[in-house]
MDAnalysis code that builds the backbone (N, CA, C; Angstrom):
import MDAnalysis as mda
import numpy as np

u = mda.Universe.empty(510, n_residues=170, atom_resindex=np.repeat(np.arange(170), 3), trajectory=True)
u.add_TopologyAttr("name", ["N", "CA", "C"] * 170)
u.add_TopologyAttr("resid", np.arange(1, 171))
u.add_TopologyAttr("resname", ["MET", "THR", "ILE", "ASP", "PRO", "ASN", "GLN", "PRO", "VAL", "THR", "LEU", "LYS", "LYS", "HIS", "SER", "GLN", "VAL", "LYS", "GLY", "ASN", "LEU", "TYR", "HIS", "PRO", "ARG", "GLU", "TYR", "LYS", "PRO", "GLY", "GLU", "LEU", "PRO", "SER", "GLU", "LEU", "LEU", "THR", "GLU", "GLU", "TYR", "VAL", "THR", "GLN", "GLY", "SER", "PRO", "GLU", "VAL", "PRO", "THR", "PHE", "SER", "PRO", "PHE", "ALA", "GLY", "SER", "PHE", "GLU", "GLU", "THR", "LYS", "VAL", "ILE", "ILE", "GLY", "ALA", "GLU", "THR", "PRO", "ASN", "ASN", "GLU", "LEU", "THR", "SER", "TYR", "GLN", "THR", "SER", "THR", "VAL", "ILE", "VAL", "PRO", "THR", "PRO", "VAL", "THR", "ARG", "ILE", "GLN", "ILE", "ASN", "GLU", "ALA", "THR", "ILE", "GLU", "ALA", "ILE", "ALA", "THR", "LEU", "GLU", "GLY", "ILE", "GLY", "LEU", "ILE", "ALA", "ALA", "LYS", "LYS", "VAL", "VAL", "GLU", "GLU", "ARG", "VAL", "LYS", "SER", "PRO", "PHE", "THR", "SER", "LEU", "GLU", "ASP", "LEU", "LYS", "ALA", "ARG", "VAL", "PRO", "LEU", "GLY", "LYS", "THR", "LEU", "LYS", "TRP", "GLU", "THR", "PHE", "THR", "ASP", "ARG", "LEU", "LEU", "PHE", "ASP", "ASN", "THR", "LEU", "VAL", "GLU", "GLN", "LYS", "THR", "GLY", "GLU", "LEU", "PRO", "THR", "SER", "GLY", "ILE", "ILE"])
u.atoms.positions = np.array([
    [-14.294, 23.253, 20.313],
    [-13.030, 24.222, 20.054],
    [-13.875, 24.902, 19.127],
    [-13.516, 26.894, 19.038],
    [-13.474, 27.230, 18.347],
    [-12.956, 27.313, 17.024],
    [-13.472, 27.504, 16.042],
    [-12.683, 27.523, 14.848],
    [-12.073, 29.125, 14.294],
    [-11.235, 29.607, 14.216],
    [-10.639, 31.223, 14.454],
    [-10.195, 31.445, 13.090],
    [-11.072, 32.352, 12.304],
    [-10.733, 32.367, 10.461],
    [-9.409, 33.247, 10.482],
    [-8.488, 33.760, 11.604],
    [-8.061, 34.346, 11.822],
    [-6.493, 33.596, 11.170],
    [-6.714, 31.998, 11.380],
    [-5.722, 31.183, 11.273],
    [-5.787, 30.310, 10.605],
    [-4.286, 29.784, 10.297],
    [-4.915, 28.514, 8.775],
    [-5.683, 27.989, 9.438],
    [-6.429, 26.774, 8.876],
    [-6.785, 25.720, 8.888],
    [-6.599, 24.142, 8.288],
    [-6.501, 23.002, 8.666],
    [-6.281, 22.003, 7.661],
    [-8.375, 21.344, 7.662],
    [-8.482, 21.318, 5.971],
    [-9.763, 20.786, 5.429],
    [-9.491, 19.329, 6.132],
    [-10.663, 18.124, 6.822],
    [-10.214, 17.198, 7.050],
    [-10.704, 16.466, 5.848],
    [-11.743, 16.834, 4.951],
    [-12.457, 16.091, 4.133],
    [-12.735, 16.880, 2.591],
    [-12.878, 15.994, 1.551],
    [-12.950, 16.805, 0.505],
    [-14.540, 17.379, 0.198],
    [-14.567, 18.649, 0.554],
    [-16.141, 19.173, 0.065],
    [-16.105, 20.290, -0.990],
    [-17.391, 20.398, -0.759],
    [-18.067, 21.370, -2.481],
    [-18.564, 22.012, -1.826],
    [-18.305, 23.161, -1.811],
    [-19.584, 24.812, -1.751],
    [-19.259, 25.107, -2.872],
    [-20.983, 25.502, -3.255],
    [-20.854, 26.643, -4.353],
    [-20.168, 26.381, -5.891],
    [-20.365, 24.803, -6.194],
    [-19.804, 24.420, -7.204],
    [-18.279, 24.331, -7.119],
    [-17.898, 24.708, -6.090],
    [-16.379, 24.791, -6.205],
    [-15.482, 23.494, -5.109],
    [-14.929, 23.109, -5.663],
    [-14.373, 21.461, -4.606],
    [-13.120, 22.055, -4.308],
    [-13.377, 21.900, -2.500],
    [-11.530, 21.975, -2.171],
    [-10.764, 20.646, -1.437],
    [-10.449, 20.240, -1.581],
    [-8.740, 19.135, -1.007],
    [-8.746, 19.581, -0.023],
    [-8.625, 18.598, 1.039],
    [-8.144, 17.830, 2.029],
    [-6.405, 18.969, 2.201],
    [-6.224, 19.619, 3.237],
    [-5.255, 19.934, 3.433],
    [-4.821, 21.366, 3.690],
    [-3.949, 21.896, 3.968],
    [-3.840, 23.373, 4.723],
    [-4.048, 24.396, 4.096],
    [-5.194, 24.805, 4.614],
    [-5.853, 26.186, 4.276],
    [-5.326, 27.538, 5.128],
    [-4.241, 28.718, 4.563],
    [-5.055, 30.098, 4.462],
    [-6.131, 30.675, 5.223],
    [-5.606, 31.684, 5.973],
    [-7.346, 32.364, 6.572],
    [-7.929, 33.487, 5.392],
    [-9.043, 32.869, 5.239],
    [-9.040, 33.868, 3.761],
    [-10.164, 32.730, 2.721],
    [-9.550, 31.456, 2.540],
    [-8.902, 30.370, 1.642],
    [-10.415, 29.641, 1.285],
    [-11.125, 29.536, 2.752],
    [-12.184, 29.131, 2.788],
    [-12.972, 29.556, 2.847],
    [-14.317, 29.191, 2.716],
    [-15.849, 29.778, 2.229],
    [-16.053, 29.569, 4.139],
    [-16.615, 30.635, 4.311],
    [-17.439, 30.153, 5.914],
    [-18.192, 29.017, 6.404],
    [-18.601, 28.515, 4.972],
    [-19.682, 27.722, 4.941],
    [-19.009, 26.407, 6.044],
    [-17.448, 26.127, 5.305],
    [-16.321, 25.214, 6.066],
    [-15.596, 25.263, 7.514],
    [-15.956, 26.667, 7.554],
    [-15.360, 26.446, 8.890],
    [-16.284, 26.570, 9.900],
    [-16.351, 25.298, 10.329],
    [-16.838, 23.872, 11.677],
    [-15.825, 23.008, 11.613],
    [-16.081, 22.536, 12.654],
    [-15.153, 21.304, 13.774],
    [-15.892, 20.065, 12.970],
    [-16.811, 20.315, 12.166],
    [-16.848, 19.077, 11.276],
    [-16.237, 19.102, 10.210],
    [-15.712, 19.741, 9.418],
    [-15.065, 20.297, 8.130],
    [-13.389, 20.618, 8.442],
    [-13.316, 21.039, 9.648],
    [-12.004, 21.729, 9.760],
    [-10.718, 20.956, 10.916],
    [-9.911, 21.794, 11.201],
    [-9.164, 21.492, 12.670],
    [-8.061, 23.023, 12.602],
    [-7.583, 23.188, 13.827],
    [-6.346, 23.944, 13.534],
    [-5.826, 23.478, 14.471],
    [-3.810, 23.456, 14.158],
    [-2.867, 23.298, 14.872],
    [-2.797, 21.571, 14.352],
    [-2.543, 20.884, 15.291],
    [-2.131, 19.591, 14.320],
    [-2.989, 18.927, 13.577],
    [-2.652, 18.895, 12.488],
    [-3.673, 17.976, 11.304],
    [-3.843, 16.757, 11.581],
    [-5.750, 16.364, 11.202],
    [-6.620, 14.968, 10.963],
    [-5.984, 14.689, 10.086],
    [-5.987, 14.952, 9.197],
    [-5.583, 14.149, 7.178],
    [-5.004, 13.311, 7.666],
    [-5.822, 12.294, 7.356],
    [-4.732, 10.639, 6.900],
    [-3.477, 11.032, 5.157],
    [-2.804, 10.781, 5.662],
    [-1.322, 10.589, 5.066],
    [-1.666, 9.633, 3.909],
    [-1.268, 9.073, 2.597],
    [-0.808, 7.576, 1.845],
    [0.349, 7.909, 2.448],
    [0.790, 6.072, 2.449],
    [2.516, 5.860, 2.079],
    [2.054, 3.894, 1.438],
    [2.475, 3.793, 0.112],
    [2.523, 2.967, 0.204],
    [2.905, 1.834, 0.690],
    [3.594, 2.315, 1.886],
    [4.268, 0.952, 2.992],
    [3.800, 1.178, 3.889],
    [2.700, 2.278, 4.242],
    [2.108, 1.314, 5.798],
    [0.612, 0.741, 5.881],
    [0.647, -0.589, 4.665],
    [0.591, -1.764, 5.280],
    [-0.898, -1.865, 4.173],
    [-1.820, -2.466, 4.289],
    [-2.725, -2.388, 3.601],
    [-4.154, -1.286, 3.422],
    [-4.580, -1.174, 2.422],
    [-6.039, -0.321, 2.785],
    [-6.888, -0.712, 2.395],
    [-8.697, -0.799, 3.068],
    [-9.511, -1.203, 1.649],
    [-10.277, -0.345, 0.920],
    [-10.518, -0.869, 0.225],
    [-11.198, 0.111, -1.765],
    [-12.089, 1.182, -1.223],
    [-11.499, 2.288, -1.343],
    [-12.470, 3.629, -1.664],
    [-13.037, 3.538, -2.816],
    [-14.431, 4.332, -2.695],
    [-15.365, 4.536, -3.784],
    [-14.901, 6.027, -4.271],
    [-14.963, 6.029, -5.614],
    [-14.626, 7.672, -5.511],
    [-16.092, 8.655, -6.769],
    [-16.859, 8.614, -6.551],
    [-17.908, 9.614, -7.031],
    [-17.953, 10.789, -7.417],
    [-18.076, 10.746, -9.095],
    [-18.036, 11.929, -9.762],
    [-18.870, 12.245, -10.359],
    [-19.580, 13.766, -9.791],
    [-20.748, 14.239, -10.454],
    [-20.830, 15.189, -11.480],
    [-22.361, 15.864, -11.514],
    [-21.955, 17.277, -12.465],
    [-22.465, 18.067, -11.757],
    [-22.560, 19.284, -12.052],
    [-23.521, 19.956, -11.505],
    [-24.437, 20.802, -12.492],
    [-25.631, 21.238, -12.185],
    [-26.362, 21.954, -13.215],
    [-25.309, 23.553, -13.035],
    [-26.068, 25.078, -13.014],
    [-25.721, 26.084, -12.822],
    [-26.510, 26.488, -11.562],
    [-28.036, 25.876, -11.353],
    [-28.662, 25.655, -9.419],
    [-27.682, 24.529, -8.183],
    [-26.182, 24.698, -8.582],
    [-25.819, 23.664, -7.772],
    [-26.347, 22.433, -7.565],
    [-27.108, 21.919, -8.508],
    [-28.342, 20.548, -8.286],
    [-27.174, 19.756, -8.970],
    [-26.570, 18.191, -8.554],
    [-26.843, 17.391, -9.278],
    [-27.235, 16.709, -10.100],
    [-26.638, 16.378, -11.441],
    [-27.650, 15.839, -12.197],
    [-27.054, 14.424, -12.215],
    [-26.003, 13.943, -12.246],
    [-25.314, 12.924, -12.511],
    [-24.600, 11.992, -11.906],
    [-24.430, 11.350, -11.192],
    [-23.130, 9.975, -10.842],
    [-22.735, 9.156, -11.570],
    [-21.311, 8.871, -11.502],
    [-20.291, 7.581, -11.787],
    [-19.646, 7.267, -10.728],
    [-19.626, 6.246, -10.495],
    [-18.919, 5.624, -9.318],
    [-17.838, 4.878, -10.050],
    [-16.929, 5.071, -9.340],
    [-15.616, 3.818, -9.965],
    [-15.009, 3.747, -8.585],
    [-14.489, 2.554, -8.221],
    [-13.762, 1.994, -7.180],
    [-12.467, 1.768, -7.460],
    [-11.353, 2.259, -6.306],
    [-9.780, 1.966, -6.644],
    [-9.825, 1.724, -5.170],
    [-8.952, 0.648, -5.487],
    [-7.885, -0.657, -4.485],
    [-6.809, -0.418, -4.520],
    [-6.175, 0.059, -3.964],
    [-4.856, 0.182, -3.539],
    [-4.580, -1.412, -3.031],
    [-2.944, -1.271, -3.795],
    [-3.217, -3.177, -3.538],
    [-2.101, -3.344, -1.876],
    [-2.104, -4.160, -1.753],
    [-1.587, -4.998, -0.472],
    [0.292, -5.027, -1.099],
    [0.565, -4.470, 0.217],
    [1.937, -4.435, 0.073],
    [2.584, -6.501, 0.196],
    [3.492, -6.591, -0.965],
    [3.862, -7.977, -0.973],
    [4.297, -8.221, 0.228],
    [4.360, -9.422, 0.786],
    [5.100, -9.712, 1.958],
    [6.222, -10.563, 1.245],
    [7.328, -10.075, 1.844],
    [9.485, -10.799, 1.365],
    [9.260, -12.214, 2.085],
    [9.504, -13.137, 1.255],
    [10.012, -14.590, 2.234],
    [11.745, -14.730, 2.204],
    [12.685, -14.524, 3.505],
    [13.723, -14.486, 3.973],
    [13.963, -15.951, 3.263],
    [14.410, -16.660, 2.074],
    [14.287, -17.722, 2.166],
    [15.194, -18.619, 2.948],
    [16.360, -17.933, 3.805],
    [17.502, -18.585, 4.389],
    [16.607, -18.578, 6.157],
    [15.221, -18.454, 6.451],
    [15.778, -18.147, 7.950],
    [13.478, -18.734, 7.961],
    [13.275, -18.503, 6.578],
    [11.287, -18.837, 6.624],
    [10.642, -19.880, 7.096],
    [10.471, -20.118, 7.616],
    [9.945, -21.407, 8.184],
    [8.966, -22.211, 7.238],
    [8.931, -23.378, 7.173],
    [8.038, -24.349, 6.354],
    [7.222, -23.743, 5.722],
    [6.455, -23.413, 6.813],
    [4.970, -23.056, 6.894],
    [5.057, -21.497, 5.971],
    [5.767, -20.984, 5.800],
    [5.944, -19.358, 5.065],
    [6.062, -19.808, 4.162],
    [7.154, -20.597, 3.636],
    [7.792, -20.914, 2.170],
    [6.650, -21.396, 1.355],
    [5.737, -22.690, 2.018],
    [4.423, -23.064, 1.552],
    [3.154, -22.313, 0.932],
    [3.305, -20.743, 1.479],
    [2.875, -19.916, 0.741],
    [2.713, -18.793, -0.182],
    [4.159, -19.760, -0.835],
    [4.158, -19.178, -2.785],
    [3.470, -19.708, -3.337],
    [2.482, -19.292, -4.196],
    [1.526, -20.290, -4.742],
    [2.063, -21.384, -5.470],
    [1.783, -22.788, -5.092],
    [2.281, -23.239, -6.044],
    [3.286, -24.784, -5.488],
    [3.840, -24.016, -4.273],
    [4.760, -24.639, -3.554],
    [4.298, -25.201, -2.340],
    [4.290, -26.658, -2.325],
    [3.923, -26.958, -1.647],
    [4.712, -27.632, -0.349],
    [3.845, -28.394, 0.920],
    [4.557, -28.808, 2.053],
    [6.128, -29.567, 1.547],
    [5.972, -30.505, 0.745],
    [7.109, -31.742, 0.375],
    [8.262, -30.578, -0.423],
    [8.272, -29.146, -0.890],
    [8.938, -28.392, -1.508],
    [9.729, -28.063, -0.095],
    [8.181, -27.283, 0.639],
    [9.405, -26.068, 1.640],
    [10.018, -26.733, 2.207],
    [9.825, -28.282, 2.836],
    [10.196, -28.705, 3.991],
    [12.359, -29.273, 2.834],
    [11.702, -28.926, 1.638],
    [12.799, -29.680, 0.916],
    [14.040, -28.663, 1.403],
    [13.798, -27.276, 1.175],
    [14.202, -25.789, 1.112],
    [14.884, -25.924, 2.371],
    [14.117, -26.382, 3.703],
    [14.635, -26.186, 4.945],
    [15.533, -27.091, 5.300],
    [15.450, -28.469, 4.179],
    [16.822, -29.100, 4.828],
    [17.807, -29.065, 4.126],
    [17.323, -28.394, 2.533],
    [18.855, -27.932, 1.834],
    [19.629, -26.922, 3.051],
    [19.028, -26.218, 3.505],
    [19.724, -24.925, 3.704],
    [20.506, -24.422, 5.389],
    [19.760, -26.318, 5.990],
    [20.543, -26.803, 7.633],
    [21.719, -27.254, 6.471],
    [22.064, -27.684, 5.753],
    [23.488, -27.930, 5.129],
    [24.144, -26.900, 5.026],
    [23.687, -26.070, 4.486],
    [24.623, -24.391, 3.860],
    [23.230, -23.574, 3.766],
    [23.779, -22.323, 3.675],
    [22.926, -21.447, 3.388],
    [22.905, -21.098, 2.206],
    [21.530, -20.494, 1.294],
    [21.422, -20.276, -0.321],
    [21.897, -18.848, -0.362],
    [22.555, -18.969, -1.481],
    [23.413, -17.647, -1.319],
    [22.892, -17.419, -2.854],
    [21.815, -17.690, -3.607],
    [21.606, -17.045, -4.611],
    [20.283, -17.915, -5.283],
    [19.558, -16.775, -6.219],
    [18.650, -18.005, -6.498],
    [18.956, -19.369, -7.465],
    [19.920, -19.202, -8.197],
    [20.630, -19.972, -9.197],
    [20.977, -21.330, -8.397],
    [21.041, -20.789, -7.224],
    [22.100, -21.676, -5.886],
    [20.307, -22.915, -4.814],
    [19.250, -22.251, -5.332],
    [18.132, -21.927, -4.444],
    [17.617, -23.435, -5.634],
    [17.706, -23.246, -7.148],
    [17.452, -23.393, -8.209],
    [17.834, -25.274, -8.329],
    [19.392, -25.022, -7.758],
    [20.254, -26.450, -8.295],
    [19.749, -27.294, -7.542],
    [19.756, -27.170, -5.936],
    [19.576, -27.684, -4.730],
    [18.024, -28.819, -4.846],
    [17.656, -27.491, -5.072],
    [15.583, -27.700, -4.589],
    [14.897, -27.761, -6.291],
    [15.270, -28.286, -6.998],
    [14.052, -28.172, -8.463],
    [12.895, -28.191, -8.122],
    [12.160, -27.394, -9.172],
    [10.270, -27.463, -8.910],
    [9.990, -27.905, -9.600],
    [10.475, -28.206, -10.813],
    [9.802, -29.566, -11.878],
    [9.356, -28.776, -13.403],
    [8.826, -28.638, -14.089],
    [9.161, -28.247, -15.848],
    [8.144, -26.661, -15.507],
    [7.043, -27.222, -14.793],
    [5.704, -25.432, -15.146],
    [5.737, -24.586, -14.608],
    [6.441, -24.732, -13.060],
    [6.305, -23.551, -11.774],
    [7.821, -23.201, -11.820],
    [8.716, -22.398, -11.907],
    [9.695, -22.345, -11.874],
    [10.390, -21.221, -10.603],
    [11.543, -21.115, -10.018],
    [12.013, -20.331, -8.919],
    [11.756, -18.718, -9.019],
    [12.011, -18.623, -10.235],
    [11.840, -17.039, -11.277],
    [10.488, -17.025, -11.174],
    [9.086, -17.619, -10.976],
    [8.355, -16.841, -10.577],
    [8.435, -15.718, -9.343],
    [9.079, -16.226, -8.333],
    [8.895, -15.632, -7.096],
    [10.262, -14.779, -6.898],
    [10.887, -14.178, -7.809],
    [11.835, -13.113, -7.298],
    [11.293, -11.828, -7.175],
    [10.188, -11.387, -6.942],
    [9.450, -10.131, -6.000],
    [9.417, -10.569, -4.807],
    [9.226, -11.526, -4.086],
    [9.239, -12.189, -2.892],
    [10.022, -13.000, -2.274],
    [11.590, -13.023, -3.351],
    [12.316, -13.814, -2.656],
    [13.642, -13.103, -2.288],
    [14.318, -13.709, -0.824],
    [15.242, -12.362, -0.556],
    [16.337, -13.168, 0.488],
    [17.642, -13.549, -0.455],
    [19.001, -13.939, 0.443],
    [19.435, -12.712, 0.843],
    [19.752, -13.169, 1.954],
    [20.258, -11.832, 3.152],
    [19.680, -10.771, 2.785],
    [18.374, -10.501, 2.823],
    [18.143, -8.842, 2.861],
    [18.464, -8.336, 1.576],
    [18.561, -9.362, 0.143],
    [18.503, -8.298, -1.014],
    [17.502, -9.178, -1.494],
    [16.596, -8.805, -2.799],
    [15.676, -9.213, -3.175],
    [16.667, -10.092, -4.941],
    [15.931, -10.819, -5.194],
    [16.706, -11.761, -6.315],
    [16.762, -10.997, -7.073],
    [16.315, -10.281, -8.048],
    [16.516, -9.405, -8.543],
    [16.182, -7.851, -8.206],
    [16.577, -6.821, -8.018],
    [16.399, -5.358, -7.183],
    [15.786, -4.359, -8.704],
    [14.822, -3.871, -8.610],
    [14.237, -3.614, -9.946],
    [14.779, -1.727, -9.736],
    [14.072, -1.508, -8.294],
    [14.057, -0.240, -7.828],
    [15.715, 0.563, -7.690],
    [16.659, -0.620, -6.876],
    [18.067, -0.361, -6.757],
    [17.239, 0.300, -4.913],
    [16.283, -0.627, -4.180],
    [15.944, 0.007, -3.004],
    [15.391, -1.117, -2.171],
    [16.178, -1.285, -1.327],
    [15.421, -2.440, -0.466],
    [13.617, -2.814, -0.210],
    [13.511, -3.196, -0.317],
    [11.672, -3.383, 0.341],
    [11.728, -3.377, 1.734],
    [10.758, -2.270, 1.631],
    [9.816, -1.538, 3.351],
    [8.656, -2.677, 3.712],
    [8.546, -3.429, 2.938],
    [7.491, -4.445, 3.455],
    [7.733, -5.416, 4.568],
    [6.454, -6.195, 4.722],
    [6.772, -7.160, 5.185],
    [7.785, -8.141, 5.179],
    [8.736, -8.812, 6.177],
    [9.558, -10.038, 5.662],
    [9.514, -11.178, 6.438],
    [9.307, -12.116, 6.121],
    [8.796, -13.284, 7.037],
    [10.160, -14.172, 7.368],
])
């Protein structure tokens, strides 16, 4: 595919030319130097630049390298930093989850998970208070520890953002 310099292009990756840093995005004709108008750096038509979404799943760590240039465009030093994007939290629908899924909560064993399932068969849990009353955990571990992961009828225990979660529900 030949790149037409008279048409908009999308830069695929961060690039540096003559001390100028160019970010991945769409550029109008004439905005990018001719050195970047190759298939290695740009596309035309539908963009191939990956987009970030905090709800698209987990991402691997990314190394960010920061360098300084001399007036001769020589790189003199590097500093590396690692950025880790957290994996979205998996929420557990307490009235539908399996024993194994409930036991994935840190500190909750198979015995407590089995008790949750036994109690919800009698009647579904309606709230955190209901769960605490029917399945007590002990002195150190509390159900409140898991408020960001527990769902009762697809509603988080304590909704801080006012939005329903979009990450996985077990």
